[in-house]
N, CA, C and O atoms as a GROMACS GRO file, in nm:
protein
  556
    1MET      N    1  14.156 -11.191  10.694
    1MET     CA    2  14.157 -11.279  10.579
    1MET      C    3  14.265 -11.385  10.590
    1MET      O    4  14.249 -11.497  10.542
    2ARG      N    5  14.372 -11.350  10.652
    2ARG     CA    6  14.486 -11.441  10.657
    2ARG      C    7  14.450 -11.573  10.725
    2ARG      O    8  14.498 -11.678  10.681
    3THR      N    9  14.371 -11.573  10.827
    3THR     CA   10  14.336 -11.695  10.899
    3THR      C   11  14.242 -11.783  10.817
    3THR      O   12  14.242 -11.905  10.834
    4HIS      N   13  14.162 -11.724  10.730
    4HIS     CA   14  14.068 -11.803  10.652
    4HIS      C   15  14.136 -11.878  10.538
    4HIS      O   16  14.088 -11.985  10.499
    5THR      N   17  14.243 -11.827  10.484
    5THR     CA   18  14.309 -11.891  10.370
    5THR      C   19  14.431 -11.973  10.412
    5THR      O   20  14.499 -12.031  10.327
    6ARG      N   21  14.458 -11.978  10.539
    6ARG     CA   22  14.578 -12.045  10.587
    6ARG      C   23  14.582 -12.194  10.549
    6ARG      O   24  14.688 -12.244  10.511
    7GLY      N   25  14.470 -12.264  10.559
    7GLY     CA   26  14.466 -12.407  10.527
    7GLY      C   27  14.429 -12.435  10.383
    7GLY      O   28  14.430 -12.551  10.342
    8ALA      N   29  14.397 -12.334  10.306
    8ALA     CA   30  14.351 -12.354  10.168
    8ALA      C   31  14.455 -12.423  10.080
    8ALA      O   32  14.418 -12.513  10.005
    9PRO      N   33  14.582 -12.386  10.084
    9PRO     CA   34  14.678 -12.455   9.998
    9PRO      C   35  14.688 -12.605  10.030
    9PRO      O   36  14.695 -12.686   9.937
   10SER      N   37  14.688 -12.643  10.157
   10SER     CA   38  14.699 -12.785  10.190
   10SER      C   39  14.572 -12.860  10.147
   10SER      O   40  14.582 -12.973  10.099
   11VAL      N   41  14.456 -12.799  10.163
   11VAL     CA   42  14.331 -12.862  10.118
   11VAL      C   43  14.333 -12.877   9.966
   11VAL      O   44  14.290 -12.979   9.913
   12PHE      N   45  14.382 -12.775   9.898
   12PHE     CA   46  14.391 -12.780   9.752
   12PHE      C   47  14.481 -12.896   9.709
   12PHE      O   48  14.444 -12.972   9.620
   13PHE      N   49  14.598 -12.909   9.771
   13PHE     CA   50  14.690 -13.015   9.732
   13PHE      C   51  14.637 -13.154   9.768
   13PHE      O   52  14.663 -13.251   9.696
   14ILE      N   53  14.564 -13.165   9.876
   14ILE     CA   54  14.501 -13.294   9.910
   14ILE      C   55  14.398 -13.331   9.804
   14ILE      O   56  14.392 -13.446   9.762
   15HIS      N   57  14.317 -13.233   9.762
   15HIS     CA   58  14.219 -13.261   9.657
   15HIS      C   59  14.287 -13.297   9.525
   15HIS      O   60  14.240 -13.386   9.454
   16VAL      N   61  14.395 -13.231   9.492
   16VAL     CA   62  14.468 -13.262   9.368
   16VAL      C   63  14.524 -13.404   9.376
   16VAL      O   64  14.516 -13.479   9.279
   17ALA      N   65  14.581 -13.440   9.491
   17ALA     CA   66  14.637 -13.575   9.506
   17ALA      C   67  14.527 -13.681   9.495
   17ALA      O   68  14.547 -13.783   9.429
   18CYS      N   69  14.414 -13.658   9.558
   18CYS     CA   70  14.302 -13.753   9.550
   18CYS      C   71  14.250 -13.763   9.407
   18CYS      O   72  14.222 -13.873   9.359
   19PHE      N   73  14.239 -13.651   9.340
   19PHE     CA   74  14.193 -13.651   9.202
   19PHE      C   75  14.290 -13.728   9.113
   19PHE      O   76  14.248 -13.803   9.025
   20ALA      N   77  14.419 -13.709   9.135
   20ALA     CA   78  14.520 -13.780   9.056
   20ALA      C   79  14.512 -13.931   9.081
   20ALA      O   80  14.525 -14.009   8.988
   21LEU      N   81  14.490 -13.971   9.205
   21LEU     CA   82  14.477 -14.114   9.236
   21LEU      C   83  14.353 -14.174   9.170
   21LEU      O   84  14.358 -14.285   9.117
   22ILE      N   85  14.244 -14.101   9.174
   22ILE     CA   86  14.121 -14.150   9.114
   22ILE      C   87  14.136 -14.164   8.963
   22ILE      O   88  14.092 -14.263   8.905
   23CYS      N   89  14.198 -14.066   8.902
   23CYS     CA   90  14.215 -14.070   8.756
   23CYS      C   91  14.314 -14.178   8.713
   23CYS      O   92  14.305 -14.229   8.601
   24SER      N   93  14.408 -14.212   8.798
   24SER     CA   94  14.509 -14.310   8.759
   24SER      C   95  14.467 -14.454   8.784
   24SER      O   96  14.536 -14.546   8.741
   25THR      N   97  14.354 -14.476   8.852
   25THR     CA   98  14.310 -14.614   8.876
   25THR      C   99  14.254 -14.673   8.749
   25THR      O  100  14.197 -14.604   8.665
   26ASP      N  101  14.271 -14.804   8.737
   26ASP     CA  102  14.222 -14.876   8.620
   26ASP      C  103  14.080 -14.924   8.647
   26ASP      O  104  14.054 -14.983   8.752
   27ASN      N  105  13.991 -14.901   8.557
   27ASN     CA  106  13.852 -14.943   8.574
   27ASN      C  107  13.826 -15.078   8.511
   27ASN      O  108  13.711 -15.110   8.479
   28ASN      N  109  13.928 -15.158   8.491
   28ASN     CA  110  13.914 -15.289   8.432
   28ASN      C  111  13.846 -15.383   8.532
   28ASN      O  112  13.904 -15.410   8.637
   29PRO      N  113  13.726 -15.434   8.502
   29PRO     CA  114  13.654 -15.516   8.600
   29PRO      C  115  13.724 -15.649   8.629
   29PRO      O  116  13.696 -15.709   8.733
   30SER      N  117  13.813 -15.695   8.544
   30SER     CA  118  13.879 -15.824   8.570
   30SER      C  119  13.977 -15.814   8.686
   30SER      O  120  14.013 -15.916   8.745
   31THR      N  121  14.020 -15.692   8.720
   31THR     CA  122  14.112 -15.678   8.833
   31THR      C  123  14.040 -15.631   8.958
   31THR      O  124  14.104 -15.601   9.059
   32ALA      N  125  13.908 -15.624   8.953
   32ALA     CA  126  13.830 -15.576   9.067
   32ALA      C  127  13.825 -15.682   9.176
   32ALA      O  128  13.850 -15.800   9.152
   33VAL      N  129  13.792 -15.638   9.295
   33VAL     CA  130  13.771 -15.731   9.405
   33VAL      C  131  13.654 -15.821   9.367
   33VAL      O  132  13.551 -15.771   9.322
   34PRO      N  133  13.666 -15.953   9.382
   34PRO     CA  134  13.565 -16.043   9.326
   34PRO      C  135  13.423 -16.026   9.378
   34PRO      O  136  13.329 -16.063   9.307
   35PHE      N  137  13.401 -15.973   9.500
   35PHE     CA  138  13.266 -15.966   9.553
   35PHE      C  139  13.207 -15.827   9.546
   35PHE      O  140  13.096 -15.807   9.596
   36VAL      N  141  13.274 -15.731   9.486
   36VAL     CA  142  13.222 -15.595   9.479
   36VAL      C  143  13.116 -15.588   9.370
   36VAL      O  144  13.137 -15.639   9.259
   37ASN      N  145  13.004 -15.526   9.400
   37ASN     CA  146  12.894 -15.506   9.305
   37ASN      C  147  12.845 -15.637   9.243
   37ASN      O  148  12.811 -15.641   9.125
   38ALA      N  149  12.843 -15.742   9.322
   38ALA     CA  150  12.795 -15.874   9.279
   38ALA      C  151  12.872 -15.925   9.159
   38ALA      O  152  12.818 -16.002   9.080
   39ASN      N  153  12.997 -15.885   9.144
   39ASN     CA  154  13.080 -15.932   9.034
   39ASN      C  155  13.155 -16.056   9.081
   39ASN      O  156  13.275 -16.052   9.109
   40TYR      N  157  13.083 -16.166   9.088
   40TYR     CA  158  13.144 -16.291   9.130
   40TYR      C  159  13.085 -16.403   9.047
   40TYR      O  160  12.994 -16.380   8.968
   41ASP      N  161  13.132 -16.517   9.064
   41ASP     CA  162  13.108 -16.635   8.983
   41ASP      C  163  12.962 -16.683   8.985
   41ASP      O  164  12.938 -16.804   8.986
   42ASN      N  165  12.866 -16.593   8.984
   42ASN     CA  166  12.723 -16.626   8.987
   42ASN      C  167  12.688 -16.726   9.096
   42ASN      O  168  12.606 -16.816   9.075
   43TYR      N  169  12.746 -16.711   9.209
   43TYR     CA  170  12.722 -16.800   9.322
   43TYR      C  171  12.698 -16.714   9.444
   43TYR      O  172  12.743 -16.600   9.448
   44PRO      N  173  12.628 -16.764   9.545
   44PRO     CA  174  12.611 -16.681   9.666
   44PRO      C  175  12.746 -16.633   9.718
   44PRO      O  176  12.849 -16.695   9.695
   45MET      N  177  12.742 -16.521   9.789
   45MET     CA  178  12.866 -16.459   9.832
   45MET      C  179  12.933 -16.537   9.945
   45MET      O  180  12.912 -16.510  10.063
   46VAL      N  181  13.012 -16.635   9.906
   46VAL     CA  182  13.091 -16.713   9.999
   46VAL      C  183  13.238 -16.696   9.960
   46VAL      O  184  13.269 -16.628   9.862
   47TYR      N  185  13.325 -16.755  10.036
   47TYR     CA  186  13.467 -16.740  10.008
   47TYR      C  187  13.516 -16.828   9.894
   47TYR      O  188  13.633 -16.820   9.856
   48PHE      N  189  13.432 -16.911   9.840
   48PHE     CA  190  13.473 -17.004   9.736
   48PHE      C  191  13.393 -16.980   9.610
   48PHE      O  192  13.275 -16.943   9.616
   49SER      N  193  13.455 -17.002   9.497
   49SER     CA  194  13.383 -16.993   9.371
   49SER      C  195  13.306 -17.123   9.348
   49SER      O  196  13.323 -17.220   9.422
   50ARG      N  197  13.223 -17.126   9.247
   50ARG     CA  198  13.145 -17.246   9.215
   50ARG      C  199  13.240 -17.363   9.187
   50ARG      O  200  13.215 -17.475   9.232
   51ARG      N  201  13.345 -17.338   9.114
   51ARG     CA  202  13.443 -17.442   9.082
   51ARG      C  203  13.511 -17.495   9.208
   51ARG      O  204  13.530 -17.616   9.222
   52GLU      N  205  13.549 -17.406   9.297
   52GLU     CA  206  13.614 -17.447   9.421
   52GLU      C  207  13.519 -17.528   9.510
   52GLU      O  208  13.562 -17.622   9.578
   53ILE      N  209  13.392 -17.492   9.511
   53ILE     CA  210  13.295 -17.566   9.591
   53ILE      C  211  13.276 -17.706   9.535
   53ILE      O  212  13.264 -17.803   9.611
   54GLN      N  213  13.271 -17.719   9.405
   54GLN     CA  214  13.263 -17.852   9.345
   54GLN      C  215  13.385 -17.935   9.382
   54GLN      O  216  13.373 -18.055   9.411
   55ASP      N  217  13.501 -17.873   9.382
   55ASP     CA  218  13.624 -17.942   9.420
   55ASP      C  219  13.621 -17.981   9.568
   55ASP      O  220  13.663 -18.092   9.604
   56LEU      N  221  13.571 -17.892   9.654
   56LEU     CA  222  13.560 -17.924   9.797
   56LEU      C  223  13.465 -18.042   9.819
   56LEU      O  224  13.494 -18.130   9.900
   57ARG      N  225  13.354 -18.043   9.748
   57ARG     CA  226  13.259 -18.153   9.762
   57ARG      C  227  13.319 -18.285   9.714
   57ARG      O  228  13.297 -18.390   9.775
   58TYR      N  229  13.394 -18.278   9.605
   58TYR     CA  230  13.461 -18.399   9.556
   58TYR      C  231  13.562 -18.451   9.659
   58TYR      O  232  13.567 -18.571   9.688
   59LYS      N  233  13.642 -18.360   9.713
   59LYS     CA  234  13.743 -18.400   9.812
   59LYS      C  235  13.679 -18.450   9.941
   59LYS      O  236  13.736 -18.535  10.010
   60ALA      N  237  13.561 -18.398   9.975
   60ALA     CA  238  13.492 -18.443  10.097
   60ALA      C  239  13.453 -18.590  10.087
   60ALA      O  240  13.436 -18.657  10.189
   61GLY      N  241  13.438 -18.640   9.965
   61GLY     CA  242  13.403 -18.780   9.946
   61GLY      C  243  13.522 -18.868   9.914
   61GLY      O  244  13.509 -18.990   9.905
   62THR      N  245  13.639 -18.807   9.897
   62THR     CA  246  13.757 -18.887   9.860
   62THR      C  247  13.872 -18.860   9.957
   62THR      O  248  13.874 -18.915  10.067
   63THR      N  249  13.964 -18.778   9.918
   63THR     CA  250  14.088 -18.759   9.994
   63THR      C  251  14.070 -18.695  10.131
   63THR      O  252  14.150 -18.718  10.221
   64HIS      N  253  13.965 -18.617  10.147
   64HIS     CA  254  13.942 -18.549  10.275
   64HIS      C  255  13.819 -18.604  10.347
   64HIS      O  256  13.752 -18.533  10.423
   65GLN      N  257  13.790 -18.729  10.322
   65GLN     CA  258  13.672 -18.792  10.380
   65GLN      C  259  13.675 -18.792  10.532
   65GLN      O  260  13.570 -18.780  10.596
   66HIS      N  261  13.793 -18.804  10.590
   66HIS     CA  262  13.804 -18.804  10.736
   66HIS      C  263  13.765 -18.668  10.795
   66HIS      O  264  13.707 -18.662  10.904
   67ILE      N  265  13.796 -18.561  10.725
   67ILE     CA  266  13.757 -18.427  10.772
   67ILE      C  267  13.606 -18.409  10.757
   67ILE      O  268  13.540 -18.356  10.847
   68ALA      N  269  13.552 -18.452  10.643
   68ALA     CA  270  13.408 -18.441  10.621
   68ALA      C  271  13.331 -18.522  10.723
   68ALA      O  272  13.224 -18.481  10.768
   69ALA      N  273  13.384 -18.637  10.761
   69ALA     CA  274  13.317 -18.720  10.862
   69ALA      C  275  13.310 -18.648  10.996
   69ALA      O  276  13.210 -18.657  11.066
   70ARG      N  277  13.416 -18.578  11.032
   70ARG     CA  278  13.415 -18.501  11.157
   70ARG      C  279  13.314 -18.387  11.151
   70ARG      O  280  13.246 -18.358  11.250
   71LEU      N  281  13.303 -18.322  11.034
   71LEU     CA  282  13.202 -18.216  11.018
   71LEU      C  283  13.061 -18.272  11.029
   71LEU      O  284  12.975 -18.214  11.096
   72VAL      N  285  13.038 -18.386  10.965
   72VAL     CA  286  12.907 -18.449  10.972
   72VAL      C  287  12.872 -18.484  11.116
   72VAL      O  288  12.761 -18.459  11.161
   73GLU      N  289  12.968 -18.540  11.187
   73GLU     CA  290  12.946 -18.576  11.326
   73GLU      C  291  12.915 -18.453  11.412
   73GLU      O  292  12.822 -18.454  11.493
   74ALA      N  293  12.992 -18.347  11.393
   74ALA     CA  294  12.971 -18.225  11.471
   74ALA      C  295  12.834 -18.165  11.444
   74ALA      O  296  12.764 -18.125  11.538
   75VAL      N  297  12.795 -18.160  11.318
   75VAL     CA  298  12.666 -18.099  11.285
   75VAL      C  299  12.551 -18.188  11.332
   75VAL      O  300  12.447 -18.137  11.375
   76GLN      N  301  12.567 -18.319  11.324
   76GLN     CA  302  12.461 -18.408  11.375
   76GLN      C  303  12.440 -18.387  11.524
   76GLN      O  304  12.327 -18.390  11.573
   77ILE      N  305  12.549 -18.366  11.596
   77ILE     CA  306  12.537 -18.336  11.740
   77ILE      C  307  12.466 -18.203  11.761
   77ILE      O  308  12.380 -18.191  11.848
   78MET      N  309  12.503 -18.103  11.680
   78MET     CA  310  12.438 -17.972  11.692
   78MET      C  311  12.289 -17.982  11.661
   78MET      O  312  12.207 -17.921  11.729
   79LEU      N  313  12.254 -18.058  11.557
   79LEU     CA  314  12.114 -18.070  11.517
   79LEU      C  315  12.033 -18.149  11.620
   79LEU      O  316  11.913 -18.125  11.637
   80SER      N  317  12.097 -18.242  11.689
   80SER     CA  318  12.024 -18.323  11.787
   80SER      C  319  11.981 -18.241  11.909
   80SER      O  320  11.884 -18.276  11.976
   81ASN      N  321  12.053 -18.134  11.937
   81ASN     CA  322  12.019 -18.049  12.051
   81ASN      C  323  12.045 -17.903  12.011
   81ASN      O  324  12.132 -17.836  12.067
   82SER      N  325  11.968 -17.856  11.914
   82SER     CA  326  11.995 -17.725  11.854
   82SER      C  327  11.986 -17.609  11.952
   82SER      O  328  12.061 -17.512  11.939
   83LEU      N  329  11.897 -17.617  12.049
   83LEU     CA  330  11.884 -17.505  12.143
   83LEU      C  331  12.010 -17.487  12.226
   83LEU      O  332  12.040 -17.376  12.271
   84GLU      N  333  12.085 -17.593  12.248
   84GLU     CA  334  12.212 -17.584  12.322
   84GLU      C  335  12.320 -17.515  12.239
   84GLU      O  336  12.408 -17.448  12.293
   85TYR      N  337  12.312 -17.532  12.107
   85TYR     CA  338  12.418 -17.481  12.020
   85TYR      C  339  12.384 -17.350  11.950
   85TYR      O  340  12.473 -17.285  11.896
   86LEU      N  341  12.257 -17.309  11.951
   86LEU     CA  342  12.222 -17.180  11.893
   86LEU      C  343  12.253 -17.069  11.992
   86LEU      O  344  12.233 -17.086  12.112
   87PRO      N  345  12.300 -16.956  11.944
   87PRO     CA  346  12.325 -16.843  12.035
   87PRO      C  347  12.195 -16.795  12.098
   87PRO      O  348  12.090 -16.801  12.035
   88PRO      N  349  12.201 -16.749  12.222
   88PRO     CA  350  12.080 -16.699  12.287
   88PRO      C  351  12.040 -16.563  12.231
   88PRO      O  352  12.122 -16.492  12.172
   89TRP      N  353  11.915 -16.526  12.251
   89TRP     CA  354  11.868 -16.395  12.208
   89TRP      C  355  11.917 -16.286  12.302
   89TRP      O  356  11.936 -16.172  12.260
   90ASN      N  357  11.936 -16.319  12.429
   90ASN     CA  358  11.977 -16.222  12.530
   90ASN      C  359  12.125 -16.187  12.513
   90ASN      O  360  12.209 -16.277  12.518
   91PRO      N  361  12.160 -16.060  12.494
   91PRO     CA  362  12.300 -16.021  12.474
   91PRO      C  363  12.390 -16.056  12.592
   91PRO      O  364  12.508 -16.085  12.571
   92LYS      N  365  12.339 -16.053  12.714
   92LYS     CA  366  12.424 -16.085  12.830
   92LYS      C  367  12.464 -16.233  12.829
   92LYS      O  368  12.578 -16.267  12.857
   93ASP      N  369  12.370 -16.319  12.797
   93ASP     CA  370  12.401 -16.462  12.789
   93ASP      C  371  12.493 -16.491  12.671
   93ASP      O  372  12.580 -16.578  12.678
   94PHE      N  373  12.472 -16.417  12.564
   94PHE     CA  374  12.552 -16.437  12.444
   94PHE      C  375  12.699 -16.403  12.467
   94PHE      O  376  12.786 -16.483  12.433
   95SER      N  377  12.726 -16.288  12.524
   95SER     CA  378  12.865 -16.243  12.537
   95SER      C  379  12.946 -16.330  12.632
   95SER      O  380  13.067 -16.343  12.615
   96ALA      N  381  12.881 -16.389  12.731
   96ALA     CA  382  12.955 -16.470  12.827
   96ALA      C  383  13.004 -16.601  12.767
   96ALA      O  384  13.105 -16.655  12.811
   97ARG      N  385  12.934 -16.653  12.667
   97ARG     CA  386  12.968 -16.784  12.614
   97ARG      C  387  13.008 -16.781  12.467
   97ARG      O  388  13.023 -16.887  12.406
   98TRP      N  389  13.026 -16.665  12.409
   98TRP     CA  390  13.049 -16.653  12.266
   98TRP      C  391  13.163 -16.741  12.217
   98TRP      O  392  13.141 -16.828  12.132
   99ASN      N  393  13.281 -16.723  12.267
   99ASN     CA  394  13.396 -16.794  12.214
   99ASN      C  395  13.396 -16.941  12.253
   99ASN      O  396  13.447 -17.025  12.178
  100GLU      N  397  13.341 -16.973  12.367
  100GLU     CA  398  13.341 -17.112  12.411
  100GLU      C  399  13.260 -17.202  12.319
  100GLU      O  400  13.307 -17.308  12.278
  101ILE      N  401  13.141 -17.160  12.288
  101ILE     CA  402  13.050 -17.248  12.214
  101ILE      C  403  13.018 -17.193  12.076
  101ILE      O  404  13.045 -17.257  11.974
  102TYR      N  405  12.961 -17.075  12.073
  102TYR     CA  406  12.901 -17.026  11.949
  102TYR      C  407  13.004 -16.994  11.843
  102TYR      O  408  12.982 -17.022  11.725
  103GLY      N  409  13.114 -16.936  11.880
  103GLY     CA  410  13.216 -16.900  11.782
  103GLY      C  411  13.282 -17.020  11.718
  103GLY      O  412  13.316 -17.017  11.600
  104ASN      N  413  13.299 -17.125  11.794
  104ASN     CA  414  13.365 -17.245  11.742
  104ASN      C  415  13.274 -17.329  11.655
  104ASN      O  416  13.323 -17.403  11.569
  105ASN      N  417  13.145 -17.321  11.673
  105ASN     CA  418  13.053 -17.405  11.598
  105ASN      C  419  13.008 -17.343  11.466
  105ASN      O  420  12.967 -17.416  11.376
  106LEU      N  421  13.015 -17.213  11.455
  106LEU     CA  422  12.966 -17.148  11.334
  106LEU      C  423  13.045 -17.191  11.211
  106LEU      O  424  12.986 -17.216  11.106
  107GLY      N  425  13.175 -17.201  11.222
  107GLY     CA  426  13.257 -17.243  11.107
  107GLY      C  427  13.225 -17.384  11.061
  107GLY      O  428  13.216 -17.410  10.941
  108ALA      N  429  13.209 -17.475  11.155
  108ALA     CA  430  13.176 -17.613  11.120
  108ALA      C  431  13.040 -17.622  11.054
  108ALA      O  432  13.022 -17.693  10.955
  109LEU      N  433  12.943 -17.549  11.108
  109LEU     CA  434  12.808 -17.549  11.050
  109LEU      C  435  12.809 -17.489  10.909
  109LEU      O  436  12.744 -17.540  10.819
  110ALA      N  437  12.882 -17.381  10.892
  110ALA     CA  438  12.889 -17.316  10.760
  110ALA      C  439  12.955 -17.407  10.657
  110ALA      O  440  12.906 -17.418  10.545
  111MET      N  441  13.064 -17.471  10.693
  111MET     CA  442  13.133 -17.559  10.598
  111MET      C  443  13.046 -17.680  10.565
  111MET      O  444  13.042 -17.725  10.451
  112TYR      N  445  12.976 -17.732  10.664
  112TYR     CA  446  12.885 -17.843  10.640
  112TYR      C  447  12.777 -17.803  10.540
  112TYR      O  448  12.746 -17.879  10.448
  113CYS      N  449  12.722 -17.684  10.556
  113CYS     CA  450  12.617 -17.636  10.465
  113CYS      C  451  12.670 -17.619  10.323
  113CYS      O  452  12.594 -17.636  10.227
  114ILE      N  453  12.796 -17.587  10.308
  114ILE     CA  454  12.855 -17.576  10.174
  114ILE      C  455  12.874 -17.715  10.114
  114ILE      O  456  12.846 -17.736   9.995
  115LEU      N  457  12.921 -17.809  10.194
  115LEU     CA  458  12.947 -17.943  10.143
  115LEU      C  459  12.820 -18.023  10.120
  115LEU      O  460  12.814 -18.105  10.028
  116TYR      N  461  12.718 -18.000  10.201
  116TYR     CA  462  12.594 -18.078  10.193
  116TYR      C  463  12.473 -17.984  10.186
  116TYR      O  464  12.399 -17.972  10.283
  117PRO      N  465  12.453 -17.916  10.072
  117PRO     CA  466  12.346 -17.816  10.062
  117PRO      C  467  12.205 -17.874  10.061
  117PRO      O  468  12.108 -17.799  10.071
  118ASP      N  469  12.192 -18.004  10.049
  118ASP     CA  470  12.059 -18.065  10.047
  118ASP      C  471  12.002 -18.087  10.186
  118ASP      O  472  11.883 -18.117  10.200
  119ASN      N  473  12.083 -18.073  10.289
  119ASN     CA  474  12.036 -18.093  10.426
  119ASN      C  475  11.968 -17.965  10.473
  119ASN      O  476  12.032 -17.875  10.527
  120MET      N  477  11.838 -17.958  10.453
  120MET     CA  478  11.762 -17.837  10.485
  120MET      C  479  11.756 -17.812  10.636
  120MET      O  480  11.743 -17.697  10.678
  121GLU      N  481  11.764 -17.915  10.716
  121GLU     CA  482  11.763 -17.895  10.861
  121GLU      C  483  11.887 -17.816  10.904
  121GLU      O  484  11.878 -17.727  10.988
  122ALA      N  485  12.002 -17.850  10.846
  122ALA     CA  486  12.125 -17.776  10.877
  122ALA      C  487  12.119 -17.635  10.821
  122ALA      O  488  12.162 -17.540  10.888
  123ILE      N  489  12.067 -17.619  10.700
  123ILE     CA  490  12.054 -17.485  10.640
  123ILE      C  491  11.964 -17.397  10.727
  123ILE      O  492  11.996 -17.281  10.753
  124ASN      N  493  11.851 -17.453  10.771
  124ASN     CA  494  11.760 -17.376  10.856
  124ASN      C  495  11.823 -17.342  10.990
  124ASN      O  496  11.799 -17.234  11.044
  125MET      N  497  11.904 -17.433  11.044
  125MET     CA  498  11.974 -17.403  11.169
  125MET      C  499  12.073 -17.288  11.147
  125MET      O  500  12.086 -17.200  11.231
  126ALA      N  501  12.143 -17.292  11.034
  126ALA     CA  502  12.238 -17.184  11.003
  126ALA      C  503  12.165 -17.050  10.987
  126ALA      O  504  12.215 -16.947  11.033
  127LYS      N  505  12.049 -17.050  10.924
  127LYS     CA  506  11.971 -16.927  10.910
  127LYS      C  507  11.926 -16.875  11.047
  127LYS      O  508  11.937 -16.756  11.076
  128ASP      N  509  11.876 -16.966  11.131
  128ASP     CA  510  11.834 -16.928  11.265
  128ASP      C  511  11.953 -16.875  11.344
  128ASP      O  512  11.941 -16.777  11.419
  129TYR      N  513  12.067 -16.940  11.328
  129TYR     CA  514  12.191 -16.899  11.394
  129TYR      C  515  12.224 -16.755  11.357
  129TYR      O  516  12.253 -16.672  11.444
  130MET      N  517  12.221 -16.725  11.227
  130MET     CA  518  12.258 -16.592  11.181
  130MET      C  519  12.153 -16.487  11.221
  130MET      O  520  12.189 -16.372  11.244
  131GLU      N  521  12.026 -16.524  11.228
  131GLU     CA  522  11.925 -16.430  11.276
  131GLU      C  523  11.952 -16.393  11.421
  131GLU      O  524  11.939 -16.277  11.460
  132ARG      N  525  11.990 -16.491  11.499
  132ARG     CA  526  12.022 -16.464  11.640
  132ARG      C  527  12.148 -16.379  11.651
  132ARG      O  528  12.157 -16.291  11.737
  133MET      N  529  12.245 -16.404  11.565
  133MET     CA  530  12.368 -16.324  11.567
  133MET      C  531  12.338 -16.181  11.526
  133MET      O  532  12.390 -16.087  11.586
  134ALA      N  533  12.253 -16.164  11.426
  134ALA     CA  534  12.218 -16.029  11.380
  134ALA      C  535  12.140 -15.952  11.486
  134ALA      O  536  12.141 -15.829  11.487
  135ALA      N  537  12.073 -16.023  11.575
  135ALA     CA  538  11.997 -15.957  11.681
  135ALA      C  539  12.086 -15.905  11.794
  135ALA      O  540  12.041 -15.826  11.877
  136GLN      N  541  12.212 -15.949  11.796
  136GLN     CA  542  12.303 -15.904  11.902
  136GLN      C  543  12.348 -15.761  11.873
  136GLN      O  544  12.368 -15.724  11.757
  137PRO      N  545  12.362 -15.680  11.976
  137PRO     CA  546  12.404 -15.540  11.952
  137PRO      C  547  12.548 -15.530  11.902
  137PRO      O  548  12.582 -15.435  11.832
  138SER      N  549  12.631 -15.625  11.936
  138SER     CA  550  12.771 -15.621  11.894
  138SER      C  551  12.825 -15.762  11.888
  138SER      O  552  12.820 -15.835  11.987
  139TRP      N  553  12.877 -15.800  11.774
  139TRP     CA  554  12.943 -15.930  11.764
  139TRP      C  555  13.046 -15.919  11.659
  139TRP      O  556  13.116 -16.017  11.631
   0.00000   0.00000   0.00000
């Protein structure tokens, strides 16, 4: 019997500690992580709230116009030759060139889609991009 109860006190105290932590947490939704259980600003799950996206779009046309112009230029180049900039379906081809091409372009494409949501060609390229990424065994 002695060997079966040897770990019981430590397991008991671990359960008591976990129970105490659970009971002491505040269930106030205003302090929750913003994207948990779809508790966010009624906007798709991006890193920015609706208000922040409106501010980004405003700045893209005013104070940060030079940055927006570079994004527009980069995405226009990607759209002109999309097969060159989309990740390949083959995992071996993908892993060899990931950081060189595909990793650097995803951020620019994503930010462009946030700033210019009416450009369906860019949105469709981003969707195709993510489908190809999801097809990779590890990324």
